[in-house]
C-alpha positions in Angstrom: 23.5 9.3 -25.5 25.7 6.4 -24.5 24.2 3.2 -22.9 25.8 4.1 -19.6 23.8 7.4 -19.4 20.5 5.5 -19.6 18.5 6.1 -16.4 17.2 3.1 -14.5 13.4 2.8 -14.0 12.3 3.1 -10.4 9.5 1.1 -8.9 7.8 1.6 -5.5 6.2 -1.4 -3.7 3.9 -0.1 -1.0 2.9 -2.5 1.7 -0.2 -3.2 3.8 -0.6 -2.1 7.4 -3.8 -0.2 8.1 -3.4 3.4 9.2 0.4 2.9 9.3 0.1 3.0 5.5 0.0 6.8 5.8 3.8 6.5 6.2 3.9 5.8 2.4 2.9 9.4 1.8 6.0 10.5 3.7 8.2 8.2 1.5 6.7 9.8 -1.6 7.3 13.2 -0.2 11.0 12.6 0.4 11.4 11.0 -3.1 9.7 13.8 -4.9 11.6 16.5 -3.0 14.8 14.7 -4.0 13.8 14.6 -7.6 13.6 10.8 -7.8 11.3 10.0 -10.7 9.0 7.1 -10.0 8.1 5.0 -13.0 6.0 2.2 -11.5 3.9 1.6 -8.4 2.2 -1.4 -6.8 0.4 -1.6 -3.6 -1.3 -4.0 -1.2 -4.2 -2.8 1.0 -3.4 0.7 2.3 -0.4 0.8 0.0 -2.8 0.4 -2.9 -4.8 3.4 -1.8 -1.6 5.6 -1.6 -0.2 4.3 -4.8 -3.4 4.9 -6.8 -3.8 8.4 -5.4 -0.4 9.2 -6.7 -1.2 7.6 -10.0 -4.4 9.7 -10.2 -2.2 12.7 -10.1 -2.7 14.0 -6.6 0.2 15.9 -5.2 1.9 14.8 -2.0 0.5 17.9 -0.3 -3.0 17.1 -1.4 -2.6 13.5 -0.1 -1.4 14.8 3.2 -4.6 16.9 3.5 -6.7 13.9 2.7 -4.9 11.8 5.2 -5.3 14.4 8.0 -9.0 14.4 7.4 -9.4 10.7 7.2 -11.8 9.6 10.0 -13.2 6.2 10.9 -16.7 7.5 10.3 -15.9 8.0 6.6 -15.4 4.3 6.0 -17.3 2.4 8.7 -20.6 1.1 7.4 -21.5 -1.7 9.7 -23.6 -4.5 8.3 -25.2 -7.6 9.5 -23.8 -9.7 6.6 -22.4 -13.0 7.7 -19.4 -12.3 5.4 -17.9 -9.3 7.4 -18.6 -6.5 9.8 -18.1 -3.6 7.4 -20.0 -3.5 4.1 -17.3 -1.4 2.4 -19.6 0.6 0.2 -18.8 3.8 2.1 -15.0 3.5 1.6 -15.5 2.5 -2.0 -17.6 5.7 -2.7 -15.0 7.8 -0.9 -12.1 6.3 -2.9 -14.1 6.8 -6.2 -14.5 10.5 -5.4 -10.7 10.9 -4.6 -9.8 8.8 -7.6 -12.0 11.1 -9.8 -13.7 7.9 -11.1 -10.6 6.9 -13.0 -9.7 3.5 -14.3 -6.4 1.8 -13.3 -5.2 1.7 -16.9 -5.3 5.5 -17.1 -3.1 6.1 -14.1 0.3 7.7 -14.6 2.8 6.5 -13.5 1.3 3.1 -13.9 -0.1 1.4 -10.8 -1.1 -2.2 -10.1 -3.2 -3.3 -7.2 -2.8 -6.6 -5.3 -5.6 -8.6 -3.8 -6.1 -12.2 -2.8 -8.7 -14.5 -4.4 -10.1 -16.7 -1.6 -11.5 -19.2 -4.1 -8.3 -20.0 -6.0 -5.9 -19.1 -3.1 -4.0 -17.0 -5.7 -2.6 -13.5 -5.8 -4.6 -11.3 -8.1 -2.9 -8.4 -9.7 -5.4 -5.8 -11.0 -4.2 -3.7 -13.9 -7.4 -2.3 -15.3 -10.9 -1.3 -14.3 -12.4 0.9 -11.7 -9.7 2.2 -9.2 -12.2 2.3 -6.3 -13.3 -1.3 -6.8 -9.7 -2.5 -7.0 -8.6 -0.6 -3.9 -11.7 -1.6 -2.0 -10.9 -5.3 -2.7 -7.2 -4.9 -1.7 -8.2 -3.2 1.6 -10.7 -6.0 2.5 -9.3 -7.4 5.7 -10.8 -10.9 6.0 -13.5 -11.1 8.7 -13.8 -7.3 8.9 -14.8 -6.2 5.4 -17.3 -8.1 3.2 -15.1 -9.6 0.4 -15.5 -8.2 -3.2 -17.0 -10.5 -5.8 -15.4 -9.9 -9.2 -15.2 -12.1 -12.3 -16.0 -15.2 -10.3 -13.4 -14.3 -7.7 -13.9 -13.6 -4.0 -11.3 -10.9 -3.3 -9.8 -9.9 0.1 -6.7 -8.0 1.3 -3.6 -8.2 -0.8 -1.5 -8.5 2.3 -2.6 -12.1 2.7 -0.5 -13.1 -0.3 2.1 -10.4 -0.7 2.5 -7.8 2.1 4.9 -5.7 0.1 4.4 -6.4 -3.6 8.0 -6.3 -4.8 7.6 -9.0 -7.4 4.7 -7.1 -9.0 6.7 -3.9 -9.5 9.6 -6.0 -10.9 7.3 -7.6 -13.4 6.0 -4.1 -14.4 9.6 -3.4 -15.5 11.3 -1.6 -12.6 15.1 -1.8 -12.6 15.4 -0.6 -9.0 12.7 -1.5 -6.5 12.1 0.5 -3.3 10.0 -1.6 -0.9 8.1 0.1 1.9 7.1 -2.3 4.7 4.8 -0.5 7.2 4.1 -3.5 9.4 5.1 -3.5 13.0 5.0 -6.6 15.1 3.5 -5.8 18.5 4.3 -7.8 21.5 1.7 -6.2 23.7 -2.0 -6.5 23.0 -4.1 -5.6 26.0 -7.8 -6.7 25.6 -7.6 -6.4 21.8 -10.7 -6.0 19.6 -11.5 -8.5 16.9 -10.1 -6.0 14.5 -6.8 -5.8 16.3 -6.6 -9.6 16.6 -7.1 -9.9 12.9 -4.6 -7.2 12.1 -2.0 -8.8 14.4 -2.7 -12.1 12.7 -2.0 -10.5 9.3 1.2 -9.1 10.6 2.3 -12.5 11.9 1.5 -14.2 8.6 3.1 -11.3 6.7 6.3 -11.7 8.7 6.5 -15.4 7.9 5.8 -14.7 4.2 8.4 -12.0 4.0 11.0 -14.4 5.4 10.3 -16.7 2.5 10.1 -14.0 -0.2 13.8 -13.7 -0.6 13.4 -11.6 -3.8 13.2 -8.5 -1.7 13.5 -4.9 -3.0 16.9 -3.3 -3.7 16.1 -0.8 -1.0 13.9 -1.8 2.0 12.3 1.0 4.1 10.7 0.1 7.4 9.3 3.4 8.7 7.4 2.2 11.7 9.7 2.4 14.6 7.4 2.2 17.5 4.1 0.7 18.2 1.4 2.5 16.4 -2.0 0.9 16.1 -3.1 0.0 12.6 -6.4 1.5 13.6 -5.2 4.8 14.9 -6.0 7.5 12.3 -5.2 10.3 14.7 -1.4 9.9 14.4 -1.4 10.8 10.7 1.2 13.6 11.0 3.6 11.4 12.9 3.2 8.5 10.5 3.8 10.7 7.5 6.9 12.1 9.2 8.2 8.5 10.0 7.9 7.6 6.3 9.7 10.8 5.2 12.5 10.3 7.8 13.0 6.6 7.0 13.3 7.5 3.3 15.6 10.4 4.0 18.0 8.2 6.0 18.3 5.9 3.0 18.3 8.6 0.3 22.1 8.6 -0.2 21.9 4.8 -0.9 19.0 5.3 -3.2 20.7 8.1 -5.2 24.0 6.1 -5.3 22.2 3.0 -6.6 20.5 5.1 -9.4 23.8 6.8 -10.2 25.8 3.6 -10.4 23.1 1.6 -12.3 24.3 0.0 -15.5 
């Protein structure tokens, strides 16, 4: 086999964005149907949930079924903690069930999960340990979810430091990085809830960060074309379809990049 015939490794960087993260399932759907082999995944927040489910070995079809049955009541456990409105135990238990109690280091393809340590102000990339604990930390929108205490760290949403963790997938060894940004900047917010105010704030911060993180992916997918609330779990079908369509539009470019890779 000549050097030229060697296939490039493909990495997928899945970004944060609440319910809009269901679009990631559509991206995976299109890539798997096209026979694009994914070697590495990294995710922030909702992207971490989708990436780990894939690494656990769930088929895209199974993930679609999960997504369609995902209701707020499954993850909302309100608390009177001064650290957040939602305790997060409920979502952690749900993820543990879906992740079959697996550890990050046993996932295939390999998956890394991004969170933010409030105490050091650093990005934390989780590569081992309980999948549910890692994803629960990465999903912890500040002010909404009680942060996760781990190894002397206080962990919140990965989107605070790296909305789409391209650099993480690169470090894992991906030759070609497909970045999926599911944020959508909304210019209308009529009487927003605390949650929406915080989500919009995260989107504003993320947009500024993304401008400065010039080491973007080789292919950037932005599936969210119209306003869809990061809280609206009823539009799942539509979001999955948006992800699949956005990926399909760029598929010729992705295949060409793989084909021409040296």
